Structure formats: structure tokens, C-alpha cells
Backbone as a printed PyTorch tensor [residue, N CA C, xyz], in Angstrom:
tensor([[[ 14.0470,  19.6190,   5.5800],
         [ 13.2280,  18.8460,   4.6650],
         [ 14.1070,  18.3440,   3.5310]],

        [[ 14.0060,  17.0490,   3.2730],
         [ 14.7370,  16.4590,   2.1590],
         [ 13.7950,  16.2930,   0.9810]],

        [[ 14.2530,  16.6810,  -0.1620],
         [ 13.5090,  16.4260,  -1.3840],
         [ 14.3730,  15.5130,  -2.2280]],

        [[ 13.8160,  14.3760,  -2.5690],
         [ 14.5790,  13.3980,  -3.3400],
         [ 13.9050,  13.1650,  -4.6780]],

        [[ 14.6980,  13.1050,  -5.6630],
         [ 14.1910,  12.7520,  -6.9910],
         [ 14.9880,  11.5450,  -7.4560]],

        [[ 14.2980,  10.4400,  -7.6200],
         [ 14.9640,   9.2310,  -8.0930],
         [ 14.3290,   8.8340,  -9.4040]],

        [[ 15.1060,   8.2400, -10.2380],
         [ 14.6070,   7.7960, -11.5280],
         [ 14.0850,   6.3710, -11.4190]],

        [[ 12.8100,   6.2740, -11.1420],
         [ 12.1420,   4.9810, -11.1750],
         [ 11.3600,   4.8980, -12.4760]],

        [[ 10.6830,   3.8180, -12.6570],
         [  9.8520,   3.6720, -13.8330],
         [ 10.4460,   2.7800, -14.9030]],

        [[ 11.6560,   2.2800, -14.6830],
         [ 12.2440,   1.3630, -15.6620],
         [ 11.4380,   0.0700, -15.6900]],

        [[ 11.2140,  -0.4350, -16.8810],
         [ 10.4400,  -1.6640, -17.0550],
         [ 11.3600,  -2.8680, -16.9180]],

        [[ 11.0180,  -3.7730, -15.9850],
         [ 11.7520,  -5.0180, -15.8200],
         [ 10.9370,  -6.1250, -16.4810]],

        [[ 11.4350,  -6.6270, -17.5960],
         [ 10.7140,  -7.6650, -18.3380],
         [ 10.7680,  -8.9970, -17.5970]],

        [[  9.6560,  -9.6940, -17.6320],
         [  9.5240, -11.0340, -17.0580],
         [  8.9660, -11.9370, -18.1510]],

        [[  9.1010, -13.2430, -17.9930],
         [  8.5650, -14.1530, -19.0040],
         [  7.0410, -14.0930, -19.0730]],

        [[  6.4060, -13.6200, -18.0290],
         [  4.9470, -13.5340, -17.9450],
         [  4.3980, -12.1300, -18.1770]],

        [[  5.2640, -11.1190, -18.2990],
         [  4.8310,  -9.7300, -18.4670],
         [  5.9410,  -8.7890, -18.0730]],

        [[  5.6490,  -7.8070, -17.1750],
         [  6.6930,  -6.9070, -16.6990],
         [  6.3010,  -6.2560, -15.3810]],

        [[  7.3130,  -5.6640, -14.7350],
         [  7.1350,  -4.9420, -13.4780],
         [  7.7790,  -3.5750, -13.6400]],

        [[  7.0500,  -2.5410, -13.2090],
         [  7.5740,  -1.1750, -13.2230],
         [  7.6540,  -0.7100, -11.7720]],

        [[  8.8720,  -0.4520, -11.2980],
         [  9.0500,   0.0110,  -9.9170],
         [  8.7120,   1.4960,  -9.8540]],

        [[  7.7900,   1.8490,  -8.9630],
         [  7.4340,   3.2500,  -8.7520],
         [  8.3130,   3.8350,  -7.6560]],

        [[  8.4080,   3.0990,  -6.5410],
         [  9.2260,   3.5530,  -5.4150],
         [  9.6130,   2.3370,  -4.5830]],

        [[ 10.7680,   2.4170,  -3.9500],
         [ 11.2440,   1.3990,  -3.0250],
         [ 12.0420,   2.1310,  -1.9590]],

        [[ 11.4420,   2.3730,  -0.7970],
         [ 12.0970,   3.1550,   0.2530],
         [ 12.3640,   2.2810,   1.4740]],

        [[ 13.6050,   1.8640,   1.6090],
         [ 13.9750,   1.0650,   2.7780],
         [ 13.8910,   1.9160,   4.0450]],

        [[ 14.2860,   3.1900,   3.9570],
         [ 14.2500,   4.0830,   5.1240],
         [ 12.8480,   4.2180,   5.7070]],

        [[ 11.8430,   4.2510,   4.8510],
         [ 10.4650,   4.4660,   5.3050],
         [  9.5970,   3.2130,   5.1740]],

        [[ 10.2130,   2.0950,   4.7590],
         [  9.5860,   0.7790,   4.7130],
         [  8.3140,   0.7240,   3.8650]],

        [[  8.4190,   1.2310,   2.6200],
         [  7.3080,   1.0650,   1.6960],
         [  7.8130,   0.9060,   0.2800]],

        [[  6.9270,   0.3420,  -0.5540],
         [  7.2780,   0.0590,  -1.9370],
         [  6.0170,   0.1450,  -2.7860]],

        [[  6.1910,   0.4960,  -4.0330],
         [  5.0700,   0.5270,  -4.9710],
         [  5.5260,   0.0800,  -6.3390]],

        [[  4.7250,  -0.7560,  -6.9880],
         [  5.0560,  -1.2820,  -8.3180],
         [  3.7910,  -1.3850,  -9.1570]],

        [[  3.9810,  -1.3550, -10.4510],
         [  2.9160,  -1.6800, -11.3920],
         [  3.2980,  -3.0220, -12.0040]],

        [[  2.3760,  -3.9700, -11.9400],
         [  2.6240,  -5.3130, -12.4540],
         [  1.6910,  -5.5460, -13.6380]],

        [[  2.2610,  -5.9310, -14.7660],
         [  1.4960,  -6.2710, -15.9620],
         [  1.6960,  -7.7500, -16.2510]],

        [[  0.5950,  -8.5030, -16.2610],
         [  0.6470,  -9.9390, -16.5490],
         [ -0.0650, -10.1670, -17.8770]],

        [[  0.6280, -10.7940, -18.8020],
         [  0.0500, -11.0680, -20.1130],
         [ -1.0200, -12.1490, -20.0170]],

        [[ -1.9590, -12.1100, -20.9580],
         [ -3.0350, -13.0910, -21.0260],
         [ -2.4720, -14.5120, -21.0060]],

        [[ -3.1210, -15.3980, -20.2500],
         [ -2.7420, -16.8040, -20.1150],
         [ -1.3390, -17.0020, -19.5420]],

        [[ -0.9140, -16.0930, -18.6640],
         [  0.3930, -16.1850, -18.0110],
         [  0.2220, -16.0670, -16.5100]],

        [[  1.2950, -16.4200, -15.7770],
         [  1.2670, -16.3630, -14.3200],
         [  2.6650, -16.1510, -13.7730]],

        [[  2.7120, -15.6110, -12.5500],
         [  3.9840, -15.4730, -11.8480],
         [  4.3560, -16.8190, -11.2410]],

        [[  5.5280, -16.9130, -10.6820],
         [  5.8930, -18.1070,  -9.9170],
         [  5.0740, -18.1280,  -8.6260]],

        [[  4.9860, -19.2960,  -8.0160],
         [  4.3960, -19.4000,  -6.6880],
         [  5.5080, -19.0650,  -5.6970]],

        [[  5.2400, -18.1110,  -4.8150],
         [  6.2860, -17.6350,  -3.9120],
         [  5.6530, -17.0400,  -2.6560]],

        [[  6.5080, -16.7570,  -1.6640],
         [  6.0620, -16.0500,  -0.4670],
         [  7.1870, -15.1550,   0.0170]],

        [[  6.8510, -14.2940,   0.9670],
         [  7.8080, -13.3660,   1.5680],
         [  7.6930, -13.4690,   3.0850]],

        [[  8.8120, -13.5420,   3.7700],
         [  8.7910, -13.5800,   5.2310],
         [  8.5300, -12.2080,   5.8390]],

        [[  8.9880, -11.1580,   5.1630],
         [  8.8770,  -9.8100,   5.7130],
         [  7.8710,  -8.9210,   5.0010]],

        [[  7.6530,  -9.1670,   3.7450],
         [  6.8490,  -8.2650,   2.9220],
         [  5.3550,  -8.5230,   3.0980]],

        [[  4.6200,  -7.4660,   3.3620],
         [  3.1590,  -7.4770,   3.4330],
         [  2.6880,  -6.6170,   2.2680]],

        [[  1.7010,  -7.0980,   1.4850],
         [  1.3300,  -6.3300,   0.3120],
         [ -0.1600,  -6.3260,   0.0500]],

        [[ -0.5730,  -5.2860,  -0.6700],
         [ -1.9450,  -5.1330,  -1.1200],
         [ -1.9070,  -4.8740,  -2.6170]],

        [[ -2.7750,  -5.5620,  -3.3410],
         [ -2.9030,  -5.3690,  -4.7870],
         [ -4.1660,  -4.5730,  -5.0760]],

        [[ -4.0750,  -3.6640,  -6.0480],
         [ -5.2360,  -2.9410,  -6.5700],
         [ -5.2540,  -3.1910,  -8.0690]],

        [[ -6.3380,  -3.7830,  -8.5780],
         [ -6.4190,  -4.1310,  -9.9880],
         [ -6.8880,  -2.9170, -10.7810]],

        [[ -6.0380,  -2.4560, -11.6930],
         [ -6.3850,  -1.3260, -12.5540],
         [ -7.2330,  -1.7660, -13.7430]],

        [[ -6.8620,  -2.8860, -14.3600],
         [ -7.6250,  -3.3790, -15.5050],
         [ -7.4860,  -4.8840, -15.6080]],

        [[ -8.5270,  -5.5180, -16.1470],
         [ -8.5420,  -6.9650, -16.2770],
         [ -9.0350,  -7.6220, -15.0040]],

        [[ -8.9680,  -8.9300, -14.9960],
         [ -9.3420,  -9.7170, -13.8220],
         [ -8.1270, -10.5170, -13.3770]],

        [[ -7.7250, -10.3170, -12.1420],
         [ -6.5760, -10.9990, -11.5680],
         [ -7.0480, -12.2280, -10.8180]],

        [[ -6.4130, -13.3640, -11.0680],
         [ -6.6550, -14.5670, -10.2820],
         [ -5.4600, -14.7150,  -9.3460]],

        [[ -5.7410, -14.8130,  -8.0520],
         [ -4.6940, -15.0240,  -7.0590],
         [ -4.8930, -16.4030,  -6.4590]],

        [[ -3.8890, -17.2540,  -6.6210],
         [ -3.9030, -18.5770,  -6.0060],
         [ -3.1060, -18.4930,  -4.7180]],

        [[ -3.7320, -18.8620,  -3.6330],
         [ -3.1240, -18.8340,  -2.3040],
         [ -2.9960, -20.2630,  -1.8040]],

        [[ -1.8410, -20.6200,  -1.2700],
         [ -1.7000, -21.8960,  -0.5750],
         [ -1.9610, -21.6140,   0.8980]],

        [[ -3.0900, -22.1140,   1.3930],
         [ -3.4600, -21.8740,   2.7850],
         [ -2.3860, -22.4600,   3.7020]],

        [[ -1.8050, -21.6480,   4.5810],
         [ -0.6890, -22.1110,   5.4190],
         [ -1.0320, -23.2900,   6.3380]],

        [[ -2.2530, -23.3560,   6.8360],
         [ -2.6100, -24.4070,   7.7890],
         [ -2.9560, -25.7370,   7.1310]],

        [[ -3.5040, -25.6950,   5.8940],
         [ -4.0040, -26.9240,   5.2620],
         [ -3.2750, -27.2970,   3.9760]],

        [[ -2.4850, -26.3840,   3.4020],
         [ -1.8110, -26.5520,   2.1140],
         [ -2.8030, -26.6390,   0.9500]],

        [[ -4.0560, -26.3170,   1.2100],
         [ -5.0780, -26.2950,   0.1640],
         [ -4.8900, -25.0420,  -0.7000]],

        [[ -5.0390, -25.2000,  -2.0150],
         [ -4.9360, -24.0690,  -2.9290],
         [ -6.3140, -23.4370,  -3.0730]],

        [[ -6.3900, -22.1630,  -2.7500],
         [ -7.6260, -21.3940,  -2.8710],
         [ -7.4030, -20.3360,  -3.9430]],

        [[ -8.3520, -20.2060,  -4.8710],
         [ -8.2430, -19.2160,  -5.9370],
         [ -9.2570, -18.1040,  -5.7040]],

        [[ -8.7880, -16.8680,  -5.8720],
         [ -9.6270, -15.6930,  -5.6930],
         [ -9.6050, -14.8840,  -6.9800]],

        [[-10.7800, -14.4460,  -7.4200],
         [-10.9010, -13.6310,  -8.6270],
         [-11.0830, -12.1830,  -8.2010]],

        [[-10.1420, -11.3330,  -8.6130],
         [-10.1560,  -9.9310,  -8.2140],
         [-10.3920,  -9.0890,  -9.4670]],

        [[-11.5050,  -8.3880,  -9.5020],
         [-11.8620,  -7.5910, -10.6710],
         [-11.2690,  -6.1930, -10.6020]],

        [[-11.3730,  -5.4940, -11.7090],
         [-10.8960,  -4.1180, -11.8020],
         [-11.4990,  -3.2730, -10.6830]],

        [[-10.6650,  -2.4430, -10.0770],
         [-11.0090,  -1.5270,  -8.9870],
         [-11.2410,  -2.2330,  -7.6540]],

        [[-10.7990,  -3.4940,  -7.5380],
         [-10.8740,  -4.2060,  -6.2720],
         [ -9.4620,  -4.4100,  -5.7170]],

        [[ -9.3740,  -4.6790,  -4.4130],
         [ -8.0870,  -4.8960,  -3.7570],
         [ -8.0390,  -6.2760,  -3.1230]],

        [[ -6.8070,  -6.7150,  -2.8430],
         [ -6.5810,  -7.9970,  -2.1770],
         [ -5.3030,  -7.8680,  -1.3690]],

        [[ -5.3440,  -8.2880,  -0.1210],
         [ -4.2060,  -8.1690,   0.7900],
         [ -3.5690,  -9.5400,   1.0240]],

        [[ -2.2360,  -9.5690,   1.0200],
         [ -1.5020, -10.8100,   1.2980],
         [ -0.5220, -10.5470,   2.4380]],

        [[ -0.6740, -11.3280,   3.4910],
         [  0.2170, -11.1970,   4.6420],
         [  1.5210, -11.9570,   4.4040]],

        [[  2.4510, -11.7740,   5.3050],
         [  3.7300, -12.4680,   5.2440],
         [  3.5240, -13.9820,   5.3360]],

        [[  4.4390, -14.7170,   4.7140],
         [  4.4980, -16.1800,   4.7840],
         [  3.3000, -16.9000,   4.1670]],

        [[  2.6040, -16.2570,   3.2580],
         [  1.5010, -16.8890,   2.5380],
         [  1.9330, -17.0750,   1.0870]],

        [[  2.0810, -18.3330,   0.6690],
         [  2.5080, -18.6170,  -0.7030],
         [  1.3790, -18.2560,  -1.6690]],

        [[  1.7620, -17.6150,  -2.7800],
         [  0.7630, -17.1350,  -3.7360],
         [  1.3650, -17.0260,  -5.1360]],

        [[  0.4840, -16.9950,  -6.1110],
         [  0.8840, -16.6670,  -7.4810],
         [ -0.2350, -15.8400,  -8.0910]],

        [[  0.1390, -15.0230,  -9.0690],
         [ -0.8060, -14.1440,  -9.7560],
         [ -0.9980, -14.6530, -11.1730]],

        [[ -2.2700, -14.6640, -11.6440],
         [ -2.5640, -15.1800, -12.9810],
         [ -3.4770, -14.2320, -13.7370]],

        [[ -3.2920, -14.2180, -15.0460],
         [ -4.1940, -13.5330, -15.9710],
         [ -4.7180, -14.5850, -16.9280]],

        [[ -6.0320, -14.6680, -17.0850],
         [ -6.6010, -15.7330, -17.9040],
         [ -7.2380, -15.1610, -19.1690]],

        [[ -8.3670, -14.4700, -19.0360],
         [ -9.1330, -14.0310, -20.1940],
         [ -8.5060, -12.8570, -20.9420]],

        [[ -7.7270, -12.0570, -20.2540],
         [ -7.0570, -10.9080, -20.8710],
         [ -5.8400, -10.5710, -20.0250]],

        [[ -5.0680,  -9.6310, -20.4820],
         [ -3.9580,  -9.1580, -19.6590],
         [ -4.4930,  -8.4350, -18.4360]],

        [[ -3.6340,  -8.3050, -17.4140],
         [ -4.0210,  -7.6620, -16.1640],
         [ -2.9710,  -6.6250, -15.7970]],

        [[ -3.4270,  -5.4690, -15.3120],
         [ -2.5400,  -4.4500, -14.7680],
         [ -2.9210,  -4.2120, -13.3180]],

        [[ -1.9210,  -4.3370, -12.4320],
         [ -2.1360,  -4.2980, -10.9870],
         [ -1.1380,  -3.3350, -10.3580]],

        [[ -1.5880,  -2.5730,  -9.3770],
         [ -0.6690,  -1.8010,  -8.5390],
         [ -0.4190,  -2.6170,  -7.2800]],

        [[  0.8520,  -2.7970,  -6.9370],
         [  1.2270,  -3.4730,  -5.6950],
         [  1.7840,  -2.4210,  -4.7510]],

        [[  1.1790,  -2.3160,  -3.5710],
         [  1.6590,  -1.4280,  -2.5160],
         [  2.0670,  -2.3290,  -1.3620]],

        [[  3.2840,  -2.1270,  -0.8540],
         [  3.7780,  -3.0730,   0.1510],
         [  4.8070,  -2.4200,   1.0540]],

        [[  5.2240,  -3.2290,   2.0370],
         [  6.4090,  -2.8560,   2.7920],
         [  7.6050,  -3.0000,   1.8470]],

        [[  8.7410,  -2.5380,   2.2560],
         [  9.9410,  -2.5260,   1.4050],
         [ 10.2290,  -3.9000,   0.8150]],

        [[ 10.6260,  -3.9000,  -0.4380],
         [ 10.9260,  -5.1460,  -1.1490],
         [ 12.4200,  -5.4640,  -1.0630]],

        [[ 12.7440,  -6.5740,  -0.4150],
         [ 14.1140,  -7.0900,  -0.3960],
         [ 14.1780,  -8.2680,  -1.3640]],

        [[ 15.1280,  -8.2560,  -2.2940],
         [ 15.2460,  -9.3740,  -3.2420],
         [ 15.5000, -10.6990,  -2.5310]],

        [[ 16.1480, -10.6640,  -1.3700],
         [ 16.4300, -11.9040,  -0.6460],
         [ 15.2510, -12.3640,   0.2240]],

        [[ 14.1020, -11.7080,   0.0840],
         [ 12.8830, -12.0790,   0.8120],
         [ 11.8390, -12.6800,  -0.1380]],

        [[ 12.2960, -13.2600,  -1.2330],
         [ 11.4040, -13.9290,  -2.1820],
         [ 11.7580, -15.4180,  -2.1650]],

        [[ 10.7990, -16.2210,  -1.7080],
         [ 11.0200, -17.6630,  -1.5970],
         [ 10.0790, -18.3760,  -2.5540]],

        [[ 10.6560, -18.9730,  -3.5880],
         [  9.8470, -19.6660,  -4.6040],
         [  9.5460, -21.0910,  -4.1340]],

        [[  8.3250, -21.5260,  -4.3950],
         [  7.8970, -22.8690,  -4.0360],
         [  7.3550, -23.5620,  -5.2780]],

        [[  7.3410, -24.8770,  -5.2530],
         [  6.8140, -25.6410,  -6.3720],
         [  5.2960, -25.5680,  -6.3490]],

        [[  4.6810, -25.3240,  -7.4910],
         [  3.2130, -25.3190,  -7.5110],
         [  2.6700, -26.7140,  -7.2050]],

        [[  1.5160, -26.7490,  -6.5650],
         [  0.9120, -28.0150,  -6.1710],
         [  0.0910, -28.6380,  -7.3050]],

        [[ -0.2770, -27.8460,  -8.3100],
         [ -1.0650, -28.4000,  -9.4130],
         [ -0.5240, -27.9550, -10.7490]]])
């Protein structure tokens, strides 16, 4: 049995808020992060070829804009506190906080920095 203790929890500041890495295990193909988005801010629009993720909203209301792969239509989903939302691979999306800040847990397959593809927003 291996017992590993790694020092995660460092805050990575972003222009829209911050990300706190809880775990990133390439060996076991999972990752966990806490994402904080400041009021009236948003992430870039991006997608992942390999990463599959689920968001759980801890506080606030998260707006997720999805670019539908078949039609390129932008669909917005409002995710309230204690609700989840799943995003499959190759689906362009961005996360937004409007009325207040938002705190979200992201649970996903392993995060590779080279698996983040930024796209230009359509609106």
C-alpha cells in the first residue's frame, strides 16, 4: 500500500478569480479543483479533447455557455448551488458569474495543460 502526501491547495490567481488544485493524479486519471469566479467575470471559451468533467456548485449561480458542436449555437445553462453539470470532451464552454461570485468544485479526468484549446467567443 502506498500512502502519498502531496502539498496541493496552492491558489492560482486568474484575471476572473482563482483555481485551487485539490488533486491531479495522472496514474489514476482523475483531478479535482475548486474554482472561484468573481462577480461579473468569466473564464475563456475553451474545450478539451481528453478531459471529461463535472461541476458541482457550492455557492452562487454558475452560468455555463456551451457551443453546441453540431450547430455552433450558444446555449446558456444556469446551475444553482448544490446542482451539477457534466461536460464531455470536445465541447467548447465558458463559465460565468453574474449576480454574485461563484464557487464550484470541478471533478474530472486528469488535467493536461496541453489539452486546453481556447476558442474565440461567438458573442
